[in-house]
C-alpha positions as CSV (number, residue, x, y, z in Angstrom):
1,M,0.1,0.0,0.0
2,D,2.9,2.4,0.7
3,D,4.4,1.8,-2.7
4,R,1.1,2.4,-4.3
5,R,0.5,5.7,-2.4
6,D,4.1,7.0,-3.2
7,N,3.5,6.4,-6.8
8,S,0.2,8.3,-6.8
9,Q,1.6,11.2,-5.0
10,A,4.3,11.4,-7.7
11,E,1.8,11.3,-10.5
12,T,-0.5,13.8,-8.9
13,S,2.2,16.4,-8.4
14,S,3.5,16.1,-11.9
15,A,2.5,18.6,-14.5
16,Y,0.0,17.6,-17.2
17,R,1.6,17.5,-20.7
18,D,-1.6,18.5,-22.6
19,A,-0.4,16.2,-25.4
20,M,-3.7,15.5,-27.0
21,F,-4.8,19.0,-27.7
22,R,-3.5,21.7,-29.9
23,Q,-2.7,24.5,-27.4
24,A,-4.6,27.7,-28.5
25,P,-2.0,30.5,-29.1
26,E,-2.2,33.9,-27.5
27,T,-3.3,35.3,-30.9
28,R,-4.5,33.6,-34.1
29,Q,-2.7,36.3,-36.3
30,D,0.8,35.4,-35.5
31,C,2.7,34.6,-38.8
32,Y,-0.6,34.6,-40.8
33,G,0.1,35.9,-44.3
34,Y,3.6,37.3,-43.6
35,R,6.7,35.2,-44.3
36,P,5.5,32.0,-42.5
37,A,8.9,30.2,-43.0
38,E,10.8,32.9,-41.1
39,C,8.1,32.9,-38.3
40,Y,8.4,29.1,-37.9
41,A,12.2,29.4,-37.7
42,Q,11.9,32.1,-35.2
43,A,9.6,30.1,-33.0
44,A,11.7,27.1,-33.1
45,S,15.1,29.1,-32.1
46,G,13.5,31.3,-29.6
47,E,15.5,34.2,-30.8
48,P,13.8,37.6,-31.7
49,A,13.5,38.7,-35.2
50,A,16.5,40.5,-36.7
51,P,15.8,44.4,-36.7
52,K,15.3,46.0,-40.1
53,K,18.5,47.9,-41.4
54,K,18.4,51.5,-42.0
55,T,18.6,52.5,-45.7
56,S,21.4,55.0,-46.6
57,P,20.8,57.8,-48.9
58,V,22.8,56.0,-51.8
59,G,20.8,53.0,-51.2
60,A,17.6,55.0,-51.5
61,I,18.7,56.4,-54.9
62,V,19.7,52.8,-56.1
63,A,16.3,51.5,-54.9
64,V,14.3,54.3,-56.8
65,A,16.2,53.5,-60.0
66,A,15.6,49.9,-59.5
67,V,11.8,50.5,-59.2
68,L,11.7,52.4,-62.4
69,L,13.6,49.8,-64.3
70,I,11.3,47.2,-62.9
71,G,8.3,49.2,-64.0
72,V,9.5,49.4,-67.6
73,V,10.3,45.6,-67.7
74,A,6.9,44.8,-66.2
75,V,5.0,46.2,-69.2
76,G,6.5,43.5,-71.3
77,L,5.8,40.7,-68.8
78,V,2.1,41.3,-68.1
79,S,1.1,38.1,-69.7
80,A,3.5,36.0,-67.7
81,G,3.1,37.8,-64.4
82,S,0.3,35.7,-63.0
83,L,2.1,32.4,-63.8
84,L,5.3,33.5,-62.1
85,L,3.3,34.8,-59.1
86,G,1.5,31.6,-58.7
87,T,4.7,29.5,-59.0
88,G,6.5,31.7,-56.4
89,A,3.6,31.4,-54.0
90,S,3.4,27.7,-54.4
91,A,7.2,27.4,-53.8
92,A,7.0,29.5,-50.6
93,S,4.1,27.4,-49.3
94,E,5.9,24.2,-50.0
95,D,9.1,25.5,-48.2
96,S,6.9,26.7,-45.1
97,R,5.1,23.5,-45.1
98,A,8.4,21.4,-45.2
99,L,9.9,23.5,-42.4
100,Y,6.7,23.0,-40.3
101,E,7.0,19.2,-40.8
102,D,10.6,19.3,-39.8
103,L,9.7,21.2,-36.6
104,A,6.9,18.7,-35.8
105,A,9.6,15.8,-36.1
106,L,11.7,17.3,-33.4
107,E,12.2,15.4,-30.2
108,E,10.7,18.2,-28.1
109,P,7.2,18.7,-29.6
110,E,6.5,21.4,-26.9
111,L,7.9,23.9,-29.4
112,L,4.7,23.5,-31.5
113,S,2.4,23.7,-28.6
114,T,4.0,26.9,-26.9
115,P,2.8,30.1,-28.5
116,V,5.2,32.7,-29.6
117,P,4.9,35.6,-27.1
118,A,2.7,38.3,-28.5
119,E,2.8,41.9,-28.4
120,E,1.0,43.4,-25.2
121,D,-1.4,45.1,-27.3
122,A,-2.1,42.1,-29.6
123,A,-5.4,40.2,-29.1
124,P,-6.7,37.0,-30.5
125,R,-8.9,37.4,-33.5
126,E,-12.6,36.6,-32.8
127,L,-14.0,34.2,-35.4
128,T,-17.4,34.5,-37.0
129,A,-20.0,31.8,-36.2
130,E,-19.5,30.4,-39.7
131,E,-15.7,29.9,-39.1
132,I,-16.3,28.3,-35.8
133,Y,-18.9,26.0,-37.3
134,L,-16.4,24.9,-40.1
135,E,-13.9,24.1,-37.2
136,A,-16.5,22.3,-35.2
137,C,-17.6,20.1,-38.2
138,A,-14.0,18.9,-38.6
139,S,-13.4,18.0,-34.9
140,T,-16.9,16.9,-33.7
141,V,-18.5,13.5,-34.3
142,G,-21.7,11.6,-33.6
143,V,-21.7,8.5,-31.3
144,T,-24.2,5.9,-31.9
145,I,-25.2,2.3,-31.0
146,P,-26.0,0.4,-34.1
147,G,-29.5,-0.9,-34.4
148,Y,-32.8,0.4,-35.5
149,A,-34.8,2.8,-33.3
150,T,-37.7,5.1,-33.6
151,N,-36.6,8.6,-34.2
152,I,-38.6,11.8,-33.2
153,F,-40.6,11.6,-36.2
154,G,-42.0,8.1,-35.6
155,Q,-39.9,6.6,-38.2
156,Y,-37.5,3.6,-37.9
157,S,-33.9,4.6,-38.4
158,A,-30.7,2.7,-38.3
159,S,-28.6,5.9,-37.9
160,T,-29.9,7.6,-34.8
161,V,-27.1,9.2,-32.8
162,T,-27.2,8.9,-29.1
163,G,-24.7,11.6,-28.4
164,T,-21.8,13.7,-29.5
165,G,-17.9,13.4,-29.2
166,I,-14.9,15.7,-29.4
167,V,-11.8,14.7,-31.5
168,L,-8.7,14.8,-29.1
169,T,-6.0,13.5,-31.5
170,E,-5.2,12.8,-35.1
171,D,-5.1,9.1,-34.5
172,G,-8.6,8.6,-33.2
173,Y,-9.0,9.4,-29.6
174,I,-12.6,10.8,-29.0
175,L,-14.0,12.3,-25.7
176,T,-17.6,12.0,-24.9
177,N,-20.0,11.6,-21.9
178,Y,-20.2,8.4,-20.0
179,H,-24.0,8.4,-20.1
180,V,-23.9,8.5,-23.9
181,I,-22.2,5.2,-24.1
182,E,-23.4,3.7,-20.7
183,T,-26.0,1.2,-22.3
184,A,-23.6,-0.1,-24.9
185,Y,-20.8,-0.3,-22.4
186,S,-22.7,-2.1,-19.7
187,K,-24.2,-4.6,-22.1
188,G,-21.1,-5.1,-24.2
189,A,-22.8,-3.7,-27.5
190,D,-21.0,-2.2,-30.4
191,L,-20.3,1.4,-30.6
192,R,-19.9,3.5,-33.9
193,V,-18.6,7.0,-34.5
194,L,-20.0,9.1,-37.3
195,T,-18.0,12.0,-38.8
196,F,-19.4,15.1,-40.6
197,G,-18.1,13.7,-43.9
198,G,-20.2,10.7,-43.6
199,E,-17.4,8.1,-42.6
200,E,-18.4,5.6,-40.0
201,Y,-15.9,3.8,-37.6
202,E,-16.2,1.0,-35.0
203,A,-15.2,2.4,-31.7
204,E,-13.8,0.9,-28.5
205,V,-14.0,2.2,-25.0
206,V,-10.5,3.2,-23.6
207,G,-11.7,4.3,-20.2
208,I,-14.5,5.8,-18.3
209,E,-14.9,8.0,-15.2
210,T,-18.5,8.1,-13.9
211,D,-17.6,10.5,-11.1
212,S,-17.3,13.2,-13.9
213,D,-19.5,11.5,-16.5
214,L,-16.7,11.3,-19.0
215,A,-15.5,8.5,-21.4
216,V,-12.7,8.1,-23.9
217,L,-13.3,6.3,-27.2
218,H,-10.8,5.1,-29.7
219,I,-11.3,4.6,-33.5
220,D,-9.0,3.2,-36.1
221,A,-8.5,6.3,-38.0
222,E,-5.6,8.7,-39.1
223,G,-5.4,12.4,-40.1
224,L,-8.4,13.5,-37.9
225,V,-8.6,17.2,-36.9
226,P,-8.3,17.7,-33.1
227,A,-10.2,20.4,-31.3
228,V,-8.3,23.4,-30.1
229,S,-8.4,23.4,-26.4
230,G,-9.0,26.7,-24.5
231,D,-8.4,27.7,-20.9
232,S,-11.7,27.2,-18.9
233,D,-10.2,28.8,-15.8
234,G,-10.7,32.1,-17.5
235,L,-14.4,31.8,-18.1
236,R,-16.4,34.9,-17.3
237,V,-20.3,35.1,-16.9
238,G,-21.8,36.8,-19.8
239,Q,-19.2,35.8,-22.4
240,S,-20.6,34.5,-25.7
241,I,-20.4,30.8,-26.5
242,Y,-21.4,28.3,-29.3
243,T,-22.3,24.6,-29.0
244,V,-22.3,22.0,-31.8
245,G,-24.0,18.6,-31.3
246,N,-26.6,16.1,-32.5
247,P,-29.9,17.0,-30.8
248,L,-32.5,14.4,-30.6
249,G,-30.2,12.1,-32.6
250,E,-31.5,13.1,-36.0
251,L,-30.7,16.9,-36.3
252,T,-26.9,16.1,-36.7
253,F,-24.2,18.9,-36.4
254,T,-26.5,21.5,-35.2
255,M,-25.0,24.9,-33.9
256,T,-26.5,26.9,-31.1
257,S,-25.4,30.1,-29.4
258,G,-25.7,31.8,-26.0
259,I,-23.7,33.0,-23.0
260,V,-22.1,31.6,-19.8
261,S,-24.9,32.1,-17.4
262,A,-23.0,31.1,-14.2
263,L,-19.9,29.4,-12.9
264,D,-19.1,26.6,-10.4
265,R,-22.5,24.9,-10.3
266,R,-22.4,21.6,-8.4
267,I,-24.6,19.3,-10.4
268,A,-25.7,15.9,-9.2
269,T,-25.4,13.2,-11.9
270,D,-26.7,10.4,-9.3
271,A,-27.2,9.9,-5.7
272,N,-23.6,10.0,-4.7
273,V,-21.9,12.1,-7.4
274,T,-21.8,15.8,-8.0
275,V,-19.8,17.4,-10.8
276,N,-18.5,20.9,-11.0
277,M,-20.0,22.6,-14.2
278,F,-20.7,26.0,-15.8
279,Q,-24.1,26.9,-16.8
280,I,-25.1,28.1,-20.3
281,D,-28.2,29.2,-21.9
282,A,-27.5,27.8,-25.5
283,A,-30.1,25.2,-26.5
284,V,-29.0,21.7,-25.8
285,N,-31.0,18.5,-26.0
286,N,-30.7,14.7,-26.0
287,G,-28.0,13.9,-28.4
288,S,-26.0,17.0,-27.6
289,S,-24.3,15.5,-24.6
290,G,-20.5,15.0,-25.2
291,G,-20.4,17.9,-27.6
292,P,-18.1,21.0,-27.5
293,V,-18.7,24.4,-26.1
294,Y,-16.7,27.0,-28.0
295,D,-15.5,30.5,-27.1
296,V,-15.5,33.3,-29.7
297,Y,-11.9,32.3,-30.7
298,G,-12.8,28.8,-31.8
299,R,-11.3,27.0,-28.7
300,V,-13.2,24.3,-26.7
301,I,-13.9,25.5,-23.2
302,G,-16.4,22.9,-22.1
303,V,-18.1,19.5,-22.7
304,V,-22.0,19.7,-23.0
305,T,-23.1,17.3,-20.2
306,A,-26.6,18.0,-18.7
307,K,-29.7,20.1,-19.0
308,Y,-32.9,20.6,-16.9
309,S,-35.8,19.3,-18.9
310,L,-38.7,19.8,-16.5
311,F,-41.8,21.4,-18.1
312,G,-41.5,25.1,-18.4
313,M,-37.8,25.2,-18.1
314,E,-35.6,26.3,-20.9
315,G,-32.2,27.7,-21.2
316,L,-30.6,25.7,-18.4
317,G,-27.7,23.7,-19.8
318,F,-24.5,22.7,-18.1
319,A,-20.9,21.8,-19.3
320,I,-17.8,20.3,-17.7
321,P,-14.9,22.8,-17.8
322,M,-12.4,21.8,-20.5
323,N,-9.4,22.0,-18.1
324,D,-11.0,19.4,-15.9
325,A,-12.1,17.1,-18.9
326,R,-8.6,17.4,-20.4
327,H,-6.8,16.1,-17.4
328,I,-9.3,13.3,-16.9
329,A,-9.0,12.3,-20.6
330,E,-5.1,12.2,-20.3
331,D,-5.4,9.8,-17.4
332,L,-7.8,7.6,-19.2
333,I,-5.7,7.4,-22.4
334,E,-2.4,6.8,-20.5
335,K,-3.5,4.8,-17.6
336,G,-7.0,3.5,-18.3
337,Y,-8.2,5.1,-15.1
338,V,-8.1,8.5,-13.3
339,T,-5.1,8.6,-11.2
340,G,-4.8,10.2,-7.7
341,K,-8.3,9.4,-6.4
342,A,-8.4,8.8,-2.7
343,Y,-9.3,5.3,-1.4
344,L,-10.3,4.5,2.2
345,G,-11.0,0.8,2.1
346,L,-14.1,0.5,4.3
347,S,-17.4,-1.2,4.2
348,T,-20.1,1.0,5.9
349,A,-23.6,1.6,6.7
350,T,-25.5,4.6,8.0
351,V,-26.5,4.8,11.7
352,S,-29.9,6.6,11.6
353,P,-31.3,8.4,14.6
354,G,-33.7,5.5,15.2
355,S,-30.9,2.9,15.0
356,A,-28.7,4.9,17.2
357,R,-31.4,5.0,19.9
358,Y,-32.1,1.2,19.4
359,Y,-28.6,-0.1,19.5
360,G,-27.1,2.5,21.9
361,L,-24.8,4.0,19.3
362,V,-24.1,7.6,18.2
363,Q,-25.4,8.9,14.8
364,G,-22.9,8.4,12.1
365,V,-21.3,6.1,9.7
366,Y,-20.9,2.4,11.0
367,V,-17.8,0.4,10.1
368,Y,-18.7,-3.2,9.1
369,S,-15.2,-4.2,7.8
370,V,-11.8,-2.8,7.1
371,E,-9.9,-3.9,4.0
372,E,-6.7,-5.6,5.0
373,G,-3.6,-3.4,4.3
374,S,-5.7,-0.4,3.5
375,C,-4.9,3.1,4.9
376,A,-8.0,2.8,7.1
377,E,-6.5,-0.3,8.8
378,T,-3.1,1.5,9.1
379,A,-4.7,4.5,10.8
380,G,-6.3,2.2,13.4
381,I,-10.1,2.2,12.3
382,R,-11.7,-1.0,13.4
383,A,-15.0,-2.8,12.6
384,G,-17.6,-1.7,15.0
385,D,-16.4,1.9,15.0
386,V,-18.7,4.8,14.1
387,I,-17.2,7.6,12.2
388,T,-18.8,11.0,13.1
389,A,-16.5,13.6,11.4
390,V,-13.6,14.1,9.0
391,D,-11.3,17.0,9.6
392,G,-13.9,18.4,12.0
393,T,-16.8,18.2,9.3
394,P,-19.8,16.1,10.5
395,V,-20.5,13.0,8.4
396,L,-23.7,11.4,9.5
397,T,-24.4,9.0,6.5
398,S,-22.4,6.7,4.3
399,T,-23.2,9.0,1.3
400,E,-21.8,12.1,3.0
401,L,-18.6,10.1,3.8
402,V,-18.2,9.0,0.1
403,K,-18.6,12.7,-0.9
404,T,-16.2,13.8,1.7
405,V,-13.5,11.3,0.6
406,K,-13.8,12.5,-2.9
407,L,-12.6,15.9,-1.9
408,Y,-9.2,14.5,-1.1
409,R,-6.3,13.2,-3.3
410,A,-4.2,10.1,-2.8
411,G,-1.5,10.9,-0.4
412,D,-3.6,13.6,1.6
413,S,-4.2,13.1,5.2
414,A,-7.3,13.7,7.3
415,A,-8.4,13.5,10.9
416,F,-11.3,11.0,11.4
417,T,-13.4,11.4,14.6
418,V,-14.4,7.9,15.5
419,D,-16.7,6.7,18.4
420,R,-15.5,3.4,19.8
421,E,-17.8,2.0,22.5
422,G,-18.4,5.4,23.9
423,E,-15.0,6.6,23.7
424,T,-14.1,9.3,21.2
425,L,-10.8,9.0,19.2
426,V,-9.2,11.1,16.5
427,L,-7.2,8.9,14.0
428,T,-5.1,10.3,11.2
429,V,-5.7,8.6,7.8
430,V,-3.3,9.0,4.8
431,F,-5.4,8.2,1.9
432,D,-4.4,5.4,-0.6
433,E,-4.8,5.7,-4.3
434,E,-7.9,4.0,-5.8
435,L,-6.6,1.5,-8.3
436,P,-8.6,-0.6,-10.9
437,A,-9.3,-4.2,-10.1
438,V,-6.8,-6.8,-11.7
439,G,-7.9,-7.8,-15.1
440,R,-10.8,-5.6,-15.1
441,P,-9.7,-1.9,-15.3
442,D,-13.2,-0.6,-15.4
443,V,-14.8,-2.2,-12.5
444,T,-13.9,0.4,-10.0
445,L,-15.5,3.1,-12.1
446,L,-18.8,1.4,-12.7
447,P,-21.8,3.3,-11.1
448,S,-22.9,0.3,-9.2
449,R,-19.8,0.5,-7.1
450,D,-19.7,3.0,-4.3
451,M,-16.1,3.9,-5.1
452,S,-14.2,4.3,-1.7
453,I,-16.8,2.9,0.4
454,R,-19.3,0.0,-0.2
455,E,-22.3,-0.5,1.9
């Protein structure tokens, strides 16, 4: 257990590499239309561009004479001018592309994901809705379970889409919501991914994280267009956003728009799980889940996940911040599970007020059993103890204890207040890391399991 905990701490303290997303630059105008080959070379070297040389008076006279001479010659070359221009532009483009590919092959790809420092007064260019939609169509997919179903028009359809996905990498990793693929995943059914161009691929589940309602799929494809990841930590209430998804399963690749309505909403996805999301008023419906939320610069800042659909309620959609989703996706791709999650190792039950009076116990969380070798056993927690608080915060039910443990990371310590036959003890627990079961990397993530604590 100590080795496992030490490894988890090392992983959680390391910086994420953001390998699967193209980092959005500070400005989308750098190097656009102005000597791209020189700009790529400058970005790779890290050296500032050489200052322009001052022109001497003699040089100015020579330059004027050269312009006049060129003007005379140009009169006789009008018919060939366009051909020469096209050839020169093509050669320059090929040179720039070759240099770009050389940079991409370097052993340190961070050069490509690190934007060139922009001028203080420079600002990223806002894209039009049409431009954002074109980007979205290239990096957004439909996720479906093969089989005939009745669509919203009462017709039988074999292509009804169950949700939406975001392309993470060129080689086929797709991010979506867990609830989009839950039925197929739990029953072992086939999954398919549909692109805007009409291509259909079989998909496999790489990993799931039910606590955040996220899943990563993989398709056997090359040359896909990854989404550009934005920084969701900079979200502001009132800023404009766009979403693209497949509402109702039939109205594929639909764009809607709106604003960020609120931040840091704790939304419950089931009885024991709440997820931090931001609120939007853009129209989202069944089939939109798993789709991207774009800012005005064409960067994905969130994953559409939930909406309130009660009668009379409209404009209440919610999305997972992209910074959170990106870190989870990286873990799922690299490890198959989310690293650093705290694990306690107890089997518990709630001591209700009635049970407390009947059995002569205090109200809290009764410990049925303690996993051998777990951090709970190391801390001295025993079967028959009643946990009443964690770090001074009362926990009166097993559900509250589960939620409290989720606030910690593997390697964190917490003071557990325990009642043992009328005696109050304070025991220090250093949390283990929750690891997937051997031979079944998904079992600890299924919603039927109570994660750290099983009743």
